[in-house]
Every structure is written in structure tokens, then in C-alpha cells.
N, C-alpha and C positions, 0 to 999 in steps of 0.2 A: 449408527451407534455413536454415543458420545465417547471421545477419545481421551486418553490420559497420558500425560508426559511421565516418563520414568523418574523425573525429579520428585515425584510423589514419595519415593522411597525415603527421602530425607525426612519426610513428615511422619512416617510411620515407624521410624526408629531403626533404619538400616545401620549396621555396624561399620565403622571405619576400618575394622580389621577383618572383615569378611572376605572369603575367597569367592571367585567367580568360576562356576562350572558351566559347561555348554553341552546341550543335547542336540545332535544333528547327525547326519550320515556321512560326514567328511572323512572319518577315520583318523583324523589328526590326534596327536597327543593331547591329553586333557579334555577330550570330548567323549561323550557316551551315546550309545545308540538308542537307549531307552531312558525314560524319565525315572523309572525305578532304580536303574543302575546309578544315576546321578544322585538320587536321594540317599541311597545306601553309602555312597562315597563321600558325601558332604558332611561337614561338621555343623554343629548348631550355629545358626546365624548366617550361613552362606547364602549366596545368590545363585540360582540355577536359571540360565537363559535357554529357552527352548525354541528351536527353529520353527518358523511359521509355514514351512513347506512340508506337505505330507500329513499323514494322520498317524497318531500313536495309538495303536490298539493294545491297550493294557490297562490293568487296574493298578493303582499306585497307593501304597501305604506310606504315610508320612509320620515319622516318629520323633521329630525334633523341630526347633525353630528354623524356618526356611522362608525364602522368597522364591516363588515359581513365577517366572516372568517371560512373556513373549519376547523373543530375541530382537525383533524389529519393532520399534515404536509405532503405535497406532495400527499394528496388525495383531492377529490372534494365532495361538497355537491350538491345533485341533486334537482332541482326545476322544477316542471311542472306548469308553470305560468309566471307571469311578475313581475319584480321589477320596481316600479314607484317612482318618486321623487316629493315631494311637500314641498320643504325645504325653510326656511327663508334665508335672506341675510347672506352671510358669511359662509354657511354650506359647509362641505366636507364629502362625503360618499365614503368609500373605500370597494370594494368587492374583496376578494381573494379566488379563488378556487371554482367558481360557475360552475356547470355542467348543461347544458340545460338551459331552461328559457330564457326570453328576458328581455332587460333593456331599459327603456325609461322614458320620462317625461309626466306628465298629466296636467301641467300648465306652463306658462311662468315663468322663474326665474329671479332673479336679476343678475347683470353682474359679480358676484363673487361667484357663486355656482360651486363647483368643484366635479366631479364624476370620481373616479379612478376604473378601472376594470383591474385586474391583474391575470395572470396565470389561466385563465378560458377557458371553452369551452361553448360558448354562442350561442344560437339559432339566436338572432337578437339584434341589437343595433339601436335604432331609436330616434333621437332627431331632426328630420327634421321639426316637426310641432311647436316646441317651442324654443324660444331664451333665452339667459341668462345663458347657461350652458357651462362650460369648461369640455369637456369629454376627459379623458386620458385613453388610452387602451394600455396595455403593455403585451407582452408575452402570447397572447391569440389566440384562434381560433374563428372566427365568421363565421357561416355557411350561413346565409341568409342576410337580409337587414342590412346595416351598413351606417347610415346617422348621421353626426354631423355638427355643425356650427362653432365650435371652439374647440381647444384642441391639444393633441398630440397622434399620432398613431404610435407605435414603436414595432418592433419585432414580428409582428403578422402574422397569416395565414388568408387571407381574400379572398372572392370571388370578390365582387365589393364594393368599398368604394365611397360613395357619400358625398361631402362637399357642403352644400347648403348655401344660402345667409342668413346673420344675420342682424337684425335691428340695432345692436350695431356697433358703429364705434370706434374701439380700436386699440392700437398699438401692440396688441398681434400678434404673428406669429404662424400660424398653422403648426405643424411639423409632417411630414409623412416620417418615416425613417426605413429602415431595414426590410421592410415587404415583404412577398410574396403575390402577388395578381394577379388577372386576368384583372382587369379593375379599373381605377380611373376616376371619373367624378367630376370635381371641378368647382363650380360656386359661388364665394364669393368675393365681393368687399369691405368687411369691415375689413378684416385681410390680412396681408402678408402671404406668404407660403414659406416653405422649403420642397421640395420633393427630398429626397436624399437616395441613396443606397438601393433602392427598386428593387426587381426583379418583373417586371410587365410583366407577361407571357401571352400575347395576342394570342399566337399561340395554346394554349391548349384548347380554347373554340370551334372554333377559333374566334378571335376578330379583326376587321379591324380598330378599333380606340381605342386602349387600354388606352391612356391618352388623355382625353378631358378637356381642360381648357376654360371655358366660363366665361368671366369677372374675373378681379382680381384687387386688390387695386393698384392705380397708383399714389397716393399722395406721396410726398417726405417724407423721414424719415425711410424707410425700403427697403428691397430687396425681390423680388420674385425669388426664386432659384430652378432650376431643375438641379441636379448635381449627377453624379456617379450612375445613374440608369442603369440597363440592361433592355431594353424594346424590346419585340418581338411582331410583328403584322403579320396579315395574310389577304390576299385577299380572301374574302369569295367566290367570283365567278369571272369569267373572265371579267365581265362587271362592276365591282365595283372598286372604287379607295380606297386604304388603306393608313392609316396614322399612324406613330409611336406616335408623339405628335401633337395634333390637337388643334389649337387656334381659337376662334371665339368671337365676341361680344366686341372686344376692339382693338384699334390700337396703344395705347401708351405703348411702351416697355421701358421707361426710367429707370425703376428699375427691369427689367427682365433679368436674367442671366441664360443661358442654357449652361452647360459645363460638359465635361468629361463623357458623357453618351455613352453607346454602344446601337445602335438601329438597329434591323435587321428585315427585312421582310422575313419570313420563307416560304411564298407561294406567288409567284409573276409571273404573266403572261406577255407576251410581248404585249398583247392588251391593258393593262391598266398600270398605273404608281403607284408605291409605293413611297410615300413621307416620308422621315425620320421625318422632322419637317415642319409643314404646318400651314398656317393661311388663313382664308377666306378673310381677308382684310389686306392691307399692314401695317405691324408693324414697327414703327420707334424707333430708339435709343436702341434697345435691344442688348445684348452682347451674341453672339453665338460662342463658341470657343471650340476647341479640342474635338468635338464629333466624334465618329467613327461609321460608319453606313454601312449596307449592304442593299441597296435599289436602285431603279432606279434613284431617285432624292433626293438631299441633303435637300434643303430648298425651300419653296415657299412663296412669299409675305413678304420677309425680306430684300428687296433690299435697304431699307433706314436704315438698322441696321448694326452692325459690325459683319461680318461673317469671322471668322479667324481660319485657320488650322483645318478645318473639313475634315476628310479623309474617302474615300470609301475603306472598307476592310471587309473581312469576317473572323471573329474570332470564335473560339470555346468558349463555355461557359458551366458552370455547370448547369444542368437542374433543380437542386433544390435550388441553391443559386444565380444563375446569375453571378457568379464570372468568369471573362473573362481570358482566357489563351492567352498571347501575347500582352496584353495592359499595361505591366509594364512600369512605368515612361513615359507614353505617354500623360499625361494629362496637365492641365494648371498649370504652375509653379508659382502660387501665394501663399503667406504664408498661407492664410486661406483655401486653397485647398490641401495643402500637406498631405501626408500620416502620420500616427501616428508616424512613425520612422523618420519624417522630410525629407523624400525623395520626389521626384517629384510625383505628383498624378498619381496613377494607374487608368486606364479606368475601368468603371463598378463598381459593388457593393463592391468590396474589397478595393477600393481606398478612400482617403480623411479622414478627421477627424471623419466621421460618418460611418466607415467601417462596413460591414455586421456582422463581428464577435462581434461588440459591443452589438448587439441586439439578436444575435443567437449564444450563446457560446456553446462550446463543453462540454461534461460531466465533471463535477468537476471544471469548470472554473467560476470565477466571471465575471460579465458584468456590465459596467457602461452604462446606457441607456440615461442618461440626464446629460450632463456636460456643465457648463457655466463657461468660463474663458476667460481672455483677450488674444488676440494674441500677444500683445506687452506689456512689463512692463516698467514703467517710474519711475525714481528715485523720491522719495518723494510722489508718488501717492498712492492711496488706491485701492487695487486690491481685488476683490471679486471672490471667487471660490465656486461653488455649484454643487453637484453631487447627483444622485440617482442611485442605483444599485440593482441587485439581484444576487443570487448565485444558481447554479445548484448542485444537489447531484451528 
């Protein structure tokens, strides 16, 4: 698993006035035997360091801003139970180094409660029943149910990610980047999305619909982007139709961009058709450009959209990262899609500003997983740059 230095705390807003509490079995003053005892004793903004020896068999309810951190860097604390949140408006809870255990909410939250899960091995993450949470998951493995309504999911290993609808209508953009997963089910018309540089491996289950988009936000003011993913899909049997990216529930594509992806049907019979990009109803005004695919059919029900320079080709790709061999400088040459060295966008997960290496660094390398900066600078303007990163040992 990718490891995280605790210096990350400075990047997510650790307070200089926070107290440190410890959970272990030493019996020393200032220590607690259970995580819940430490949570109850803590003040908002405190750090709770949890011993990495033994297993904590308990359910934990967090009701304030806290950091829950493995006490030993690059090790994990083990929980047999669930961490639930019942936090007031404006809270932020960060979990670093959790092993096992599930994470979820037990009540609806306000629209600015933030949950960060970092460098953890998590049994399940489930915020599907409650609204009001921004859930950010970085550099982790999630083994089972993974459902959110808003947030960022970057650099993780996932089975299936579900993004469900939110009662809130915000200008937030759900960002899903640099992950390995087998299936993505998205149904949310409250937030825009950016689905970039993921390896969505639908051939490993196998899966005949690895990316399913049901409803998305269509109001002006943002873009729904599917870019630089490597997507594989599989016809489960000779009588079924398979789809790389599957759309339903909406016909308005005015802010929908699908570009620079590599989409391959790894099992396809002559009796049925594999569609690289498919919609159940005609989508108008979408922009579909520079996608490379290996399937019987390029697109379906996009006749009133812009379909530009999509090419049928069979590329080789890395089975662990989705990085495509042969797709260099073959993508869309717009400034916002160029590679980090300012060359033309490569096809697949290695290309573009959200390259796979940003979220999955090699040993000893630092990684910026959230970078916000303007594409163009103007004389006399005020330019804001914001970044979050972690470093591997």
C-alpha cells in the first residue's frame, strides 16, 4: 500500500493549538483504552494517535472536528467496527492509516461537513443514505461497498464506486481520478463530475457495463468531463450487448465532454455488438473527441453531438495502470488537456494534467493529488494556486 507521511497534516489544516491524545493499552496518564473514550475526551481540532498493535473492537461515533491517526508512521490501526459521523456544521474529520472497519454517517449533515480518508485499507465506505457530506478518499483500498454523494476519490483501489443523488444543489464538482476500479455507477444531477485517468477494468469481473452514467447535472456553469481513462469491458455471453461507457436518463449533453479515452472490448462475439460509447436516448450537444477504441461500434445515439477524430485501433495497455502503449500525442490538443510537459495529450491514463503518476507515485516520489491553478495568467490579475500532496517512503 502507498504510505503517507504524517506531515500531510499540515496540508489539511491541522491546528497549531490542538492537543494530542493517545489510544493504547499502557495505562499511562493521558492515554485511553478505546477510540471512543478518546473521541469523547477530545476537543474539536485535537489529534488522536491510535496504537497499531492489537484490534479495537468497537463502533465509534465522531461528533467534532478531529484527526484519527495511526500512532506509528506507515503502519495501520485495526478496527473491528464502524466509524460513524454525527458532526455539527463546519466540521472536518480526517482518518489516516485505518485498517479494516467501515466508515459512514448515521444522520444527515449540513452541506459543509468534510470527511477525509487517507492511506487506509477500508472494509466499506457508505454515505448513500445521508446527504450533506463531502467525502474525500485518497491513496486507499476499499474492499466492499463504496457509496458517496459528493467529494473526491483519487489514487485508490476500488471494486465498485457508486455515486448517488444528493438533495443539495451546489457548484461542487465530484472528482474521480487516478483510481483502479472494476465498475463505476454514477447517478447524481446535483454536482458536475470529472472522471479522469482511471483504469476501469471491466474485463476482470467480467463486466459488460463498467461505466454507467445515469443522470448528470445539465445546468450551465460547469462541465461534466470523462477524459484520459482506460476502460475495458466484456460481453458476458454471446446474447448480451456490452458497453464501455453507458448513458441513460438524460438527453442534454451541452456540458458533456468525452475525450482522450481508450476503450476496449476484450471479449466480443460476432452475434452481438460491443459499443464503446452508448446512450439509451439521443444525446445532443455533447463533445466526443479523440477517443480510441477497440469495439464493433464507436458511438450510439450521439448523432446530434460533435463526434470528432475517434479512431478504431487495438492498443496494448499495462494491466495494472491502464497506461496505453502507442497513444502518445494522439489526444485532443487543447491547453487544458495537454500533458504535464505541455505536449499534446497522450491517450489513456498517462496523459493530461491528471496523469496516473500524480496519484500513484513510485517509491520515494512525492505526489500532488489535488492541484488548482489557472490555465492562463493575466497581467494585473490575482492568481490562486492550491495543492495537496503526500510522499511515499
